[in-house]
Structures are given as structure tokens and as C-alpha cells.
C-alpha positions in Angstrom: 40.6 -73.7 42.2 39.1 -73.3 45.5 36.5 -75.2 47.5 34.6 -73.5 50.1 31.6 -74.7 52.4 28.6 -72.6 53.3 29.8 -71.9 56.7 33.1 -70.4 55.6 31.3 -68.4 52.8 28.9 -66.9 55.4 31.7 -66.0 57.9 33.8 -64.3 55.2 30.5 -62.4 53.7 29.8 -61.2 57.4 33.4 -59.9 57.9 33.5 -58.0 54.6 29.9 -56.8 55.4 30.8 -55.0 58.6 33.8 -53.4 56.7 31.3 -52.0 54.2 29.1 -50.8 57.0 32.1 -49.0 58.3 32.5 -47.3 54.9 29.0 -46.0 55.2 27.2 -48.7 53.1 23.5 -49.1 54.0 20.0 -49.3 52.3 20.1 -48.1 48.6 23.8 -47.4 48.8 25.3 -48.9 45.8 28.6 -50.9 46.0 30.4 -52.1 42.7 32.0 -55.5 42.3 34.7 -55.7 39.8 36.1 -59.2 39.9 36.7 -62.2 37.6 34.7 -65.3 38.0 35.7 -66.8 41.5 34.4 -67.5 44.9 35.1 -63.9 45.7 32.2 -62.8 43.7 29.9 -64.6 45.7 31.4 -63.5 49.1 31.2 -59.7 47.7 27.8 -60.0 46.7 26.5 -61.5 49.8 28.7 -59.0 51.9 26.9 -56.2 50.2 23.5 -57.5 50.8 24.3 -58.2 54.3 25.6 -54.7 54.9 22.0 -53.6 53.6 23.5 -52.2 50.2 22.9 -52.8 46.8 25.5 -54.6 44.4 26.7 -53.1 41.0 28.2 -55.9 38.8 31.0 -54.7 36.6 32.7 -57.2 34.3 36.6 -56.2 34.5 36.8 -56.8 30.8 34.8 -53.7 30.0 36.8 -50.6 28.7 37.8 -48.1 31.4 35.6 -45.6 30.0 32.4 -47.6 30.4 33.5 -48.8 34.0 34.1 -44.9 34.9 30.6 -44.1 33.6 28.9 -47.0 35.7 30.9 -46.0 38.8 30.1 -42.1 38.5 26.4 -42.8 37.4 25.8 -45.4 40.2 27.6 -43.2 42.8 29.0 -46.3 44.3 30.3 -45.9 47.6 33.1 -48.5 47.0 34.4 -51.0 44.4 35.1 -54.5 45.7 38.0 -55.9 43.7 41.5 -57.7 43.9 45.0 -56.4 43.4 44.9 -58.2 39.9 41.4 -56.9 39.0 41.9 -53.3 39.9 44.2 -52.5 36.9 41.1 -51.4 35.1 40.0 -49.1 38.0 42.8 -46.5 38.0 41.4 -43.2 38.4 38.0 -44.7 39.8 35.8 -42.1 41.5 34.9 -44.6 44.1 37.2 -45.9 46.8 38.7 -49.4 46.4 38.1 -52.3 48.8 40.7 -54.9 47.9 40.2 -58.3 49.2 43.7 -59.0 49.2 45.3 -55.9 50.4 42.7 -55.2 52.8 42.6 -58.8 54.0 43.8 -58.1 57.5 41.4 -55.3 58.2 38.5 -57.4 57.0 39.6 -60.3 58.9 39.6 -58.6 62.1 35.8 -57.7 61.7 33.1 -59.7 63.6 32.0 -62.9 62.1 28.3 -62.3 63.0 26.0 -60.7 60.4 25.3 -56.8 60.8 21.9 -55.7 61.7 19.2 -55.9 58.9 18.1 -52.5 58.0 17.1 -52.9 54.5 13.4 -53.1 53.7 11.6 -55.1 50.7 11.5 -52.0 48.5 15.2 -51.1 49.0 17.6 -52.0 46.3 19.1 -55.4 45.9 21.2 -54.7 42.7 21.7 -52.4 40.0 22.5 -53.7 36.5 23.6 -51.5 33.8 22.2 -52.2 30.1 22.9 -50.3 26.8 21.2 -47.2 26.6 19.4 -45.2 23.8 20.7 -42.1 24.9 24.4 -43.1 24.1 25.3 -44.4 27.7 24.3 -47.4 29.6 21.5 -46.9 32.1 21.0 -48.6 35.6 17.9 -50.7 36.3 17.1 -50.7 39.9 15.9 -54.1 41.1 14.5 -54.2 44.9 14.7 -57.1 47.3 11.1 -57.6 46.9 11.7 -58.1 43.1 14.8 -60.5 43.5 13.0 -62.4 46.1 9.9 -63.0 43.9 12.1 -64.0 40.9 14.0 -66.6 42.8 10.8 -68.1 44.7 9.1 -68.4 41.2 12.1 -70.5 40.2 11.6 -72.8 43.1 7.8 -73.0 42.2 8.0 -73.4 38.4 11.1 -75.8 38.2 10.4 -79.1 39.8 13.9 -80.3 40.2 15.9 -78.9 43.2 19.2 -77.4 42.3 21.9 -80.0 43.1 24.9 -78.6 41.2 24.7 -75.5 39.1 27.3 -74.6 36.6 27.4 -70.7 36.4 28.6 -69.6 32.8 27.1 -66.0 33.0 29.1 -63.0 33.5 28.0 -61.3 36.7 27.2 -58.1 34.4 24.6 -60.3 32.8 21.4 -60.6 34.9 21.0 -64.4 34.3 23.9 -64.6 36.9 21.3 -63.6 39.6 19.4 -66.7 38.9 22.1 -69.2 39.2 23.7 -67.5 42.3 20.6 -67.1 44.6 18.5 -70.1 43.3 21.4 -72.3 44.0 22.1 -70.9 47.5 18.2 -70.9 48.3 18.2 -74.6 47.5 21.4 -75.5 49.3 23.1 -76.7 46.3 26.6 -76.7 45.0 27.7 -73.6 42.8 30.5 -74.4 40.3 32.1 -71.1 38.9 34.4 -72.0 36.1 37.4 -69.6 35.4 37.2 -67.2 32.5 39.3 -69.5 30.3 37.4 -72.7 31.2 34.0 -71.3 30.5 34.9 -70.5 27.0 36.0 -74.1 26.6 33.0 -76.4 25.6 35.2 -79.5 26.0 36.3 -78.4 29.4 32.7 -77.7 30.4 31.4 -81.2 29.1 34.0 -82.6 31.6 33.0 -80.5 34.4 29.4 -81.5 33.8 30.4 -85.3 34.1 33.0 -85.0 36.8 31.2 -82.5 39.1 27.7 -84.2 38.6 26.1 -80.9 37.4 22.4 -80.9 37.5 21.5 -77.3 36.2 22.9 -75.2 33.3 21.7 -71.8 32.1 23.4 -70.3 28.9 22.7 -68.7 25.6 21.0 -70.9 23.1 23.9 -70.2 20.6 26.4 -71.3 23.4 24.3 -74.4 24.1 24.1 -75.3 20.6 28.1 -75.8 20.6 28.1 -77.4 24.3 25.4 -79.9 23.4 27.3 -81.4 20.4 29.9 -82.7 23.2 27.3 -84.0 25.6 26.1 -87.4 25.5 23.6 -89.3 27.9 26.4 -91.2 29.3 28.5 -88.2 30.0 25.7 -86.1 31.4 23.9 -88.6 33.5 23.5 -86.1 36.3 22.0 -83.3 34.0 18.5 -82.7 34.9 17.8 -79.1 33.7 19.1 -76.9 30.9 17.9 -73.4 30.5 18.4 -71.3 27.4 17.8 -67.5 27.6 19.1 -64.2 26.5 18.4 -64.6 22.7 16.1 -66.4 20.3 15.8 -70.3 20.6 15.8 -71.9 17.2 13.7 -74.8 16.4 17.0 -76.5 15.2 18.6 -76.0 18.6 15.3 -78.0 20.1 15.8 -80.8 17.6 19.5 -81.3 18.3 18.9 -81.4 22.1 15.9 -83.9 21.7 18.1 -86.1 19.6 21.3 -86.0 21.7 19.8 -85.6 25.3 16.1 -86.6 25.4 16.3 -87.5 29.1 17.3 -83.9 29.9 14.4 -81.2 30.2 15.1 -78.3 28.0 13.5 -74.8 28.9 13.3 -71.5 27.1 13.3 -68.6 29.2 12.2 -64.9 28.4 12.4 -61.9 30.4 14.2 -58.2 30.4 16.5 -57.1 33.1 13.5 -54.6 34.1 11.5 -57.6 35.2 14.0 -59.2 37.4 15.8 -61.7 35.1 12.6 -63.8 33.7 9.1 -63.2 33.1 8.0 -66.3 31.1 9.2 -70.0 30.3 8.4 -72.7 28.0 9.5 -76.5 28.4 10.7 -77.5 25.0 8.6 -80.5 23.7 9.3 -83.2 21.3 7.4 -81.6 18.5 9.2 -78.2 18.9 12.2 -79.1 16.8 9.7 -79.3 13.6 7.9 -76.1 14.6 8.1 -72.6 12.8 9.3 -71.0 16.0 9.9 -71.8 19.8 7.4 -70.2 22.1 8.7 -68.1 25.0 6.1 -69.6 27.0 3.6 -68.4 29.5 4.0 -66.0 32.6 6.0 -67.4 35.5 4.2 -67.6 39.0 3.8 -64.0 40.1 3.9 -62.4 36.7 1.5 -61.2 34.3 1.9 -60.6 30.4 -0.5 -58.5 28.1 -0.2 -58.2 24.5 -1.5 -54.7 23.6 -2.3 -53.5 20.2 -1.3 -50.2 18.6 -4.7 -48.8 19.6 -3.9 -49.5 23.2 -6.4 -52.6 23.7 -5.7 -56.2 24.4 -4.9 -58.2 21.2 -6.8 -61.4 20.7 -4.6 -64.7 20.0 -3.0 -64.5 16.6 -2.9 -60.7 16.4 0.5 -59.1 16.9 1.0 -56.5 19.6 3.7 -55.1 22.1 4.4 -57.4 25.2 3.7 -55.6 28.4 4.7 -57.5 31.8 3.4 -57.0 35.1 3.7 -58.6 38.5 6.1 -58.9 41.4 9.3 -58.7 39.3 8.7 -55.3 37.8 11.7 -53.3 38.7 11.7 -49.8 40.3 12.9 -48.2 37.1 16.1 -46.4 35.8 18.7 -44.8 38.1 18.6 -41.0 37.6 16.4 -41.2 34.5 12.8 -40.5 35.7 11.9 -39.5 32.1 12.9 -43.0 30.7 11.4 -44.6 33.8 7.9 -42.7 33.0 8.3 -43.8 29.4 8.7 -47.6 30.1 7.0 -48.2 33.4 3.4 -47.3 33.9 0.3 -48.2 35.9 -1.4 -51.5 35.1 -4.8 -50.7 33.8 -5.8 -54.2 33.8 -5.1 -54.9 37.3 -6.9 -54.2 40.7 -3.9 -53.8 42.9 -2.4 -50.5 41.6 0.5 -52.5 40.2 2.7 -51.5 37.2 3.3 -52.7 33.6 6.8 -52.6 32.0 6.7 -51.9 28.3 9.2 -54.4 26.9 9.3 -53.0 23.1 9.0 -56.7 22.0 6.6 -57.6 19.4 4.7 -60.7 20.1 1.4 -62.5 19.6 -0.5 -65.0 21.6 -0.8 -68.6 20.5 -3.9 -70.6 20.7 -2.4 -72.6 23.5 -1.8 -69.6 25.5 1.9 -69.4 24.8 3.6 -66.3 23.6 5.5 -66.1 20.2 8.4 -63.5 19.9 8.1 -61.6 16.5 11.0 -59.2 16.8 11.5 -55.5 18.1 9.3 -52.6 17.6 12.3 -50.3 17.9 16.0 -50.9 16.7 17.4 -52.5 20.0 18.9 -55.9 19.2 20.5 -58.8 21.4 24.1 -59.6 20.7 25.4 -62.8 22.4 22.4 -62.2 25.2 23.4 -58.7 25.8 20.8 -56.1 25.1 22.2 -53.5 22.6 21.1 -50.1 21.6 22.5 -49.3 18.0 22.3 -45.6 19.0 24.8 -46.1 21.8 27.4 -47.4 19.2 26.4 -44.6 16.7 27.1 -42.1 19.4 30.6 -43.7 20.1 31.4 -43.6 16.2 30.4 -40.0 16.1 33.0 -39.0 18.6 35.7 -40.0 16.2 36.9 -36.7 14.6 36.5 -38.2 11.0 33.3 -39.6 11.1 30.4 -37.1 10.1 27.3 -39.6 9.9 27.0 -43.1 11.4 24.2 -45.7 11.3 24.5 -49.2 13.0 22.2 -51.9 12.1 22.0 -55.6 13.1 21.7 -58.6 10.6 21.5 -62.4 11.2 20.3 -64.0 7.8 19.7 -67.5 7.4 19.7 -68.5 11.1 23.3 -67.1 11.5 24.2 -65.3 14.7 23.2 -61.5 14.8 26.1 -59.3 13.9 26.5 -55.3 14.0 27.3 -53.5 10.8 28.3 -49.9 10.7 27.6 -47.3 7.9 29.8 -44.4 8.0 30.0 -41.0 6.0 33.6 -39.4 6.6 34.5 -35.8 6.6 35.9 -34.6 3.3 39.6 -35.5 2.7 39.4 -38.4 5.4 40.5 -41.9 4.3 39.7 -45.3 5.6 43.2 -45.8 6.6 42.9 -42.6 9.0 40.1 -44.3 11.2 41.6 -46.8 13.5 38.1 -47.7 14.5 39.0 -50.7 16.5 41.1 -48.7 18.8 38.7 -45.9 19.0 35.8 -48.1 19.9 37.5 -50.5 22.1 38.3 -47.9 24.5 34.6 -46.8 24.9 32.4 -50.1 24.3 32.4 -53.7 25.2 33.8 -56.1 22.7 30.3 -57.5 21.8 29.1 -53.8 20.9 31.8 -53.4 18.3 30.4 -53.6 14.8 31.8 -56.6 12.8 31.9 -54.8 9.4 32.2 -51.1 8.4 30.7 -49.8 5.1 31.7 -46.2 4.0 29.2 -44.3 1.8 29.3 -41.0 0.3 25.8 -40.2 1.8 23.3 -42.0 4.0 19.9 -42.8 2.1 17.1 -40.6 3.4 13.4 -40.6 3.3 11.5 -37.5 2.1 11.2 -36.1 5.6 14.9 -36.3 6.0 15.1 -39.3 8.3 17.7 -42.0 7.5 16.1 -44.8 5.4 17.6 -47.7 7.1 15.8 -50.0 4.6 17.7 -48.5 1.6 21.3 -49.3 3.1 23.2 -51.6 0.9 23.7 -55.1 2.2 27.0 -55.6 3.9 29.1 -58.2 2.0 31.4 -60.8 3.3 33.3 -61.1 0.0 37.0 -61.5 0.2 39.8 -61.3 -2.5 40.6 -64.8 -3.8 44.1 -65.9 -3.1 46.2 -68.5 -5.1 45.4 -72.1 -4.1 48.7 -72.9 -2.5 47.5 -73.1 0.9 46.7 -76.3 3.2 45.1 -79.0 1.3 43.9 -82.4 2.4 41.0 -83.8 4.7 41.8 -81.8 7.6 41.8 -78.4 5.5 38.6 -79.5 3.8 36.8 -80.2 7.2 38.0 -77.0 8.8 36.9 -75.0 5.8 33.4 -76.7 6.0 33.2 -75.8 9.7 34.3 -72.2 9.2 31.6 -71.7 6.4 28.9 -73.3 8.6 29.6 -71.3 11.6 30.2 -67.9 9.9 27.6 -68.5 7.3 29.9 -67.8 4.4 30.0 -69.4 0.9 33.8 -69.2 0.5 36.7 -69.4 2.8 40.2 -68.7 1.5 43.5 -69.7 2.9 44.6 -66.0 4.1 41.1 -65.3 5.5 41.4 -64.0 9.2 38.5 -65.5 11.2 37.6 -62.4 13.2 38.0 -60.3 10.0 35.3 -62.5 8.5 33.0 -61.6 11.3 34.0 -64.3 13.9 33.8 -63.5 17.6 34.6 -65.2 20.8 31.2 -67.0 20.7 31.6 -68.3 17.1 35.1 -69.2 18.1 33.8 -71.4 20.7 31.4 -73.0 18.3 34.1 -73.6 15.8 36.3 -75.4 18.4 33.1 -77.4 19.6 32.6 -78.6 16.1 36.3 -79.6 15.7 36.3 -81.5 18.9 32.8 -83.3 18.2 33.8 -84.5 14.8 37.5 -85.4 15.7 37.1 -86.8 19.2 40.3 -84.6 20.0 41.0 -82.1 22.7 41.4 -78.6 21.1 42.0 -75.6 23.1 39.8 -72.5 22.5 43.0 -70.4 22.5 44.1 -72.2 19.3 41.7 -70.0 17.2 42.8 -66.7 18.6 46.5 -67.6 18.3 45.9 -68.9 14.7 43.1 -66.8 13.4 44.4 -67.1 9.7 42.8 -70.2 8.1 46.0 -71.7 7.0 47.4 -71.2 10.4 44.5 -72.7 12.0 44.5 -75.8 9.9 48.2 -76.5 10.8 47.2 -76.1 14.5 44.5 -78.5 14.2 46.9 -81.0 12.2 49.3 -80.7 15.1 46.4 -81.9 17.6 44.9 -84.5 15.4 45.6 -88.1 16.4 48.1 -89.5 13.8 46.0 -92.7 13.6 43.3 -90.6 12.2 44.0 -90.6 8.4 42.6 -88.8 5.7 40.4 -91.4 4.5 38.6 -91.3 7.9 38.6 -87.5 7.8 37.1 -87.3 4.4 34.3 -89.7 5.5 33.7 -87.2 8.4 32.9 -84.7 5.8 29.8 -86.4 4.7 28.6 -86.8 8.3 29.4 -83.2 9.8 25.9 -82.5 10.8 25.2 -85.7 12.4 28.6 -86.9 13.6 28.3 -88.9 17.0 32.0 -88.8 18.0 32.2 -87.9 21.6 34.6 -85.4 23.2 37.5 -87.0 25.1 36.7 -86.7 28.9 39.7 -88.2 30.4 41.7 -85.0 30.6 41.9 -83.7 34.2 42.1 -80.0 34.6 43.6 -78.3 37.8 41.3 -79.3 40.8 38.4 -78.7 40.7 38.6 -78.6 36.9 39.7 -75.1 36.9 36.8 -73.6 38.6 35.6 -72.6 42.1 32.8 -74.5 44.0 30.6 -72.9 46.7 
């Protein structure tokens, strides 16, 4: 880990900014950032902005093909990276600026900031989201947009940021909120390592040890993290924000029960509106409500619910949500047709502003809040990332054996949304010929790879020839039963209950593989959080990746369980799995500062 004070941060950013200026960076010139979570990310982003350029965040875990597309589409003048992270950039069309290999050159640059040439309408950043055309598209956010978004935070939230726990990938636009909100308030920014931010137990310790005041994360992730937080261990915590996917009433009830002294907010907003557009503070009665409101417009934003006939819908009547105000982005880079389709003049305003057509189906509540009802199109949210199924279908159709492909999302009974692919293969092709995981992992991020694949002789179609998605057979999670010669006892019974709950399955067998059952990195975190909560034992998240088969996972848990916790105690926990109050052990010290970096 590394500690850095503001003075050093600014000096390093200034030197790097001068180096970028020498490379031709200036207003509206994109520069990519391909770095793992570290203080270097903050230095790089500030340097690009000081050089008057626009930063393009790239998650180094993305497939090489996706990174190549982003670099080419953005026409990035350079890529800021390190020797370690640059492995995914082989063959990149943009020159590399290595923070370690080029350190001597950068260090020789002036410590004073370059001249400011960027105007409010110039680009601040360019974030790529899933595209309906089969490739990700870049959303152009200006300095004016970004400043309006951050200043709205300072106006909306009463508590200033003392210490912010940054959990978002830089490729996810909520990272903009944490980074600049904290710097504007002069707070401390804690950036956990990639490994640490996947470990709820480690994060719970960070919140206590580093006296974190603000956290923003996915509702599904907070559901796991909050199980390990208690009032005594999170005394510094003032504000938790959930965003990126639907916040369920069950999460509101869980938060209110465990951390009633901490304010919980549900934020909503597309990337095209500079991170957030509306917010709702969770109230005590939200836990018993049918759904959680996405709130009212934030300062400087406007929201309109427009019916299919193009008029404003009255309260209670569903319509499409259109967002206006200072946060509405410039549009999509290189796609004037898409920009014209989604961004339009505001017919309800007087200042010539624009509206962004979200594609979200909502209705106004009597109290003025907005209720999210779903999507008008097929777009879905997977672990907070916006996903266009058509982009996945396009990748599937590039396989030589696939003739037709349809991708749908499903998340029944409150379970996490999962992707399912339906394929029609060319004549003579077999399932064993596909090797789809390898095919897709070279083209799509992990969160966009379907959980299950269903082979069909033909896709169901409507009379007009279009695919009838409603007639697709329901994907099943059935597995072949195996002889009951696997692990037994209270630990096995408890683990089976946790797997069933997290994966929303009726049966778990000893030879079942967690990831083949539909598990992913987020649900793995949820399993480990539940194990830590009910057993009060430290359990590394890597355990479930190293022992993905159920019987092996049980053995891994048994090796970690305190020998004094006998079967009778564990059996008692089975009846309390939904309300266990065991707290996570917090006396384990990680590498200072707790496996992370502070600004």
C-alpha cells in the first residue's frame, strides 16, 4: 500500500501533465488510462485533465479485443499504464506512457501546472458502455457536465466526505463520483487493491480501521457487505449510497435493522447524464414497501415522464423517463445517428436545453418520487454495468458453428439478473465443438458472458418473422443427482443452505461447480460474506475460486472453522441463517494500509 498527501499528488500530476502536453494532448484529445486500482489512477486522471485532455478509463481485465476497439474508436493520443498492466496492450494503436519505464522523463518535467486551455464545453472524460450495434460506444462528458454533477453532490448530501472507500472500477462511471467528490471536499480517498475490494471481511475492517465516512457500491454488493457491519464497527460511517442496479426493499430493511444510524441513499442515473440524475434517502418504512423509489431530480437536473403519445404522464401513469439539466452529456463519440436518437431538444424548457431519452419505464408517485418499472427495450443491468444483449448476440454469431443467437436476461424471485443464450447451430455441429467460453472471453468482459446456453433446433418466431422472445423455453438449473457419498455434517448443511440462497436453487449436489451453476464473482463475494457472518471466521474470497466444486468448498470451510465451534453450534445456526448476529472478526491486520492506497 501507499500513502500520498495532496501536495505530492498535485506535483506528480503536474509533471505527468507536462509530459502529455509534449505528446500533443490538449482540449478534446482523449488519453486512455489502463491501470489497476492504485494511487496511480488518480495521478493519471488529474494529469490528463491538467493537460486539458479527456481521460478514457479502461479496465485492464477487459479482453484485448475490447480494449483495442476502445483505443481505436476514441483515437486515444496515448495510454497511461505501467509495465505490469501493459501486458493487455500489446499491439495497441496508441503510444504507451509507462509510469515506471518513463519515470525519469516524467520526473524531469516542471512541477507547476500547464496553462489552462480547456473550456467548459470541452471533454472531461469518455466512458464506453455496451452498444446495441454490437460494439461499445463512447459517452462524451464535458467539464461543465462533470462539475455540475459533483457540485450537485455537495449540495444534496449534508455530510462532507471525510474518508471515501472507492470500490468502483474506473470503467464504471460511479468512480467519477467518489474520486472528484472526495477531492473537492479535501477528504481522504481509500483505494483498496483488486483483491481487497472483493473481500467483504477486509472491507469491513477498512471501514473501521480507516474511519470511512462514505461508501458507494452496488445494492447486491452492499447486501453482502452490510452483513459484516455493526454499529460498533462502523461508528465513522455516515453515508452509504447504492447505485447501478435496482435497490430491493429487502436491502432497505436489512440496512435499517443493522445500521439504523447510517443514512442510506438510492441513486439513479445513466452515464449519459453524468453519473446521477435522481436520488432517494431510504426511510424506515421503505423496507416494507413494494419497491424503492429512485427519488427526485438532483440539483440542476430535470425529469419528465412522457407517455407513448408524447405528452407528460400524470402521477401513477407509466411512461418513459427523459432527463434534462446540466448533466446531459454531449452525445456518443463518432455516432451522430445514435446521438440524434437519444438526445433531443427539451420541449418543456425555456433555455434551449436538451433531454436524454433513458429507455427506462417509470411512473411518478404521489409524493413526487419516481418509481422504476423496467426497460422499454432489451437493455439490462448486470452487476451495475449496462449491457445490450445484441452486443453479446453479435459476438456469438461470430462463432463459425452458430447460425442464430438470442440473449435474454432473467432474475426471478429477487435473484441477481443473469444472462442466458439460446443458440441454433449449423447442421452437423455439436455442443462439444463450440468452446464458447474461450470464444466469448476473448471478445467480451466477464460480466457479459452468458451464465447458461440452451441449444434449440429453431428459434420461435412471430407471424411477421421476428423472434418471439416470450416463447423461448425457460432455462433450467437442473443438474444430475450424484450418490450421496459427499461431505456431511453441520458445515456441509450450512454451506448447502448458503449456496441455495445465493444461487436461488432448490438443490445443490456434492459435485456441483459453483460457477457452472451460474455463480460469478459477485455471488462468490455474497457466499463468502454469508460464511463469515454466520461463522464469525475469516474466509478468503479466493477459497471459492480455488474450490469451486461443492464438496471441495466444504472441506475448505472446515479447514478454516474454529475447532471449538462444534456440530451442535453449527446446527443451531441453520435455523438462524437469515438473522444471525455473529460479527466478522476484525483483529486481522492486512498489509498497511490494509491492502490499499490512500490519497
